N, C-alpha and C positions, 0 to 999 in steps of 0.2 A: 461215478468217477471214471474218467477216461482211462482206457487200458494202457498198460505200460508200453505195448508195441506202438501205439499211436504217438506217445511221447518220443520214443526213439526215432521213429520215422520223421517226425517233424524236425527234431534237432539235426538229424543226419542231412535232411534236405537243406536246412539253413547253412550249415558249414560247408556242405558240398557245393552249394551255389556260390558261396563266397570264394571257395578255392578255384572253381572254374572261372569265375570273373577275374580273379587275380592273375591266373595263368594265361588267359586269352583276352587281353584288353581290346583286341580288334573285333572280337565276336560278342560284344555286349548285346544283351537283350533290350528291346525297346520297352517303354513304359506300358504299352498295350500288352506285351507278352508277360510282364511281371505282375500286372493287376489281375487277380483271379476273381471274377464276378460270380462264378458258379459255386465255388466252395471257399468262401472267404474265411481266412483264419481268424479274423476279428470277431466273428460270431462265437468261436470257441473261447477266445480270450475274455470276451464279455461274460460268458457263462461262468468262467472261473472267478471273475471279479464279483459277479452277483452272489456267488457262494462263499466269498472271502470271509475269513474270520478276523483278519487284520484290516485296519483302515487303508483304503486304496483310493487314490485320487488320480484320474486320468487327465493329463494336461492337453488342452486342445492343440491341434496341429494346424500349421499354415499350409494350404494346398500347394503352393509353389515350393516351399521348403520340403514338404512331404514327398513330392514327386522327385525332387533333386536327390534327396536322401535315399530313396528307393532305387533310383538309377545307379547311384554310387555303390550301394550294397549288392545289387543284382540278386536279391532274394525275393521270391514270389510272395504275394500276400496270402497265398494258401497256407504258408507256414506262419506260426505264431510270431516269429521274429520279423518277417516281412510285414505282418499285420500291425505289429506295434510300431515299426518304423513309419509306415504309411498312415496309420490310423491315429497316431498320438504324437504329441510333442515330447512324450516321456511319461512315466508313471511314478508317482510318489507313494511309498508304502510305509505304514506305521508312523504317521506324523512327519513323513519325509526322511525317516532314518535311512531307508534304502531308496535309491534313485535308479530306475530302470530306463535306459536310454532309448529314445525314439528318434524323431526327426528334428528336435530342438523346440524350445519354447522360451518366452521371456523369463520364465522361472527356472528353466533348465536348458541353458544355451549351448548344448552339445549334442550333435547328431552322432550316430554310432560310428560311421566311417571317418568323419572329420576328427573325432576324438581319438581314434586309433592311428591316424596319420602321424608319423614320427615316433610311434611307439611300437606297433606290431608290423608296420610297413612304412616305407618312406614316401613312395609315390604310387599312384594308380598303375597297376600292371605288375606289381610285386605281390608275391603270395604272403598273406598275413600269417605270422607264426603263432598268433593267438588273437582273440578278438574280445576286447573289453566291452561288456554289455551292461554293467551296472556297477554302482559303488555305494558306499554308506557314509554316514555323518562323521565317522572317525577316520576316514581316509583308507578304508578297506576296499579292495577292488575285486570284482567278479569278472572272470574271463573264460571264454570257451577255448579249450586247448586244441591247437592245431599242430602240435609237435614241439613247441618251444618250452612248455611248462613241464612236460613229462613225456616219456616215450610210450607210456600206457595211458589208458583213459582218454583216448582221442575223442574229441567231440563233447567231452564232459565239461561242466562248469567247475573252475577252480577258484579258490578264495585266497587272496593275499591279505593277511591280517596285520595291522600295525602293532599288535602285541607280540608277534613272533617273526615278522618280516619273511614269511615263508609261504610259497604257493602250495595249497593243500587241495586235493580233489574233494569235491562234495559228493561225487558219485552220481550226480544228477545231470540228465540231459537238459537242454535249455527249457523245454516245455515243463519238465518236472521242477526246474528251478523257479519258474514263474508261479506254479501252484504252491510251492513251498513259501515263497515270499507272500503270497496272498493269504494262505491259510495255515502255514507252519508255525511252530513254536519259536518265534524269534527271540523271546526272552531266554530260552534255553540255549539257542545258538550263540547269543551274545552274553552268555553268563559271565558276570564279573566285569563287563564293559559298559554297563549302564549305571546311572546314578539317580538319586532322588531328584525329580524335577526335570529330567532330561527331555521330556516331551515339549515343554515350553521353549527350552533352549534350541532344540533341533527345529522347532517350528519357525524360529526366526532366521534360520540359515537360508541363504540363497542355494539353489540346487547346484551351483557351480562352486560351492564352498564346502569345507569340512573342518573339523576341529584339529588344530595343531596342539598337541598335549605336551606339557613340560612338567616334570621329567617325562621322557619318552616312555610309552607304554611297554616297550620291550625291555626296559631296564628294571632292576629290582626296586628302585625308588618309585617307579611309575606303576606299580602293580595295583595300587589302590586308586581306582578311577575317580573316586569322590574327592580325592585330595590333590589331584593334578591341576595345573593351570591350563584352561582351555581357551583357545583363541581361534576365531573363525578366519580362515585364510583361503585363497583360491585352491581348489583341489589339484590344479596343475602343479602348484608348489609342493604339495605333499607327494604327488607321484614322482617328481624329480628328486625330492629328498629321499624317499624310501628306496627308489631304484639306485640311488648313489650308494646306499648302505649295502 
C-alpha cells in the first residue's frame, strides 16, 4: 500500500497546480511540460485498479480531447489527477455508481475543467474555489476544497449528499479518495441509499445522468430509498436543483 505521505504529496501537487494555473493564465505550461514520461502517475493508478476490490472500468480517452483537457487543468501527469485526465475519458466504479471525471468519453461526456466552468469558476484565469472531480448515481458530488467548502481541510475531498444537502469532508486527499473508490466499503459509505436491484438500474444510466428522487431524499418522506420514485435526468439538472436549495 502506498504511504500516506505519497497520497498527500500527490493531492497537494494537483490542487497547487490548479491554483497556479488559475492565478497566472499568461504563464500556462505547455503540453510537453505537463506530460511526465519518467514518472507517469498512470502507472500508480493502474496499480490501484489492479488491486481494486470494487468493479472499475476505465473509459478510453480521445488523444485530442485528452491533450486539451490536460492543458486546461495544468496538472502534470506525474500526479494521479493529471494521469486520469490525460489517460482516461473517465472511470466508472461499482457498476457506474461513482463516476470519476477524466477528459470525457461518449459514455461520460464531461472533462474536469469544463464541468467546473460556471460552478467553481466562470472563466479561465479565475481561481477555482473548489474542484468537482467525481459524482454518483444519486446526484451526490465529490469536490476538492480550495477554500469555498470549508476554511479547514484544504485540499481534501468533500462530499455533497442528496440526503442532507451538506458538504462534508471525507478527510481524504485526492489519491486516497481514488483508492477508497477502488477498494473501500462503498456499501457502508452509502448505507441506506441503495435498494435491491440498484446494479441493473445504475448500469443503464448514462454517465451524465443521475437519479432524481421523489420524495426528495432529504425529506422525512424520502428516507426509504426503496419506496421513492427514481427518474434518470441530466446531472446538470440535479446540480442546479440542489445548489438552489
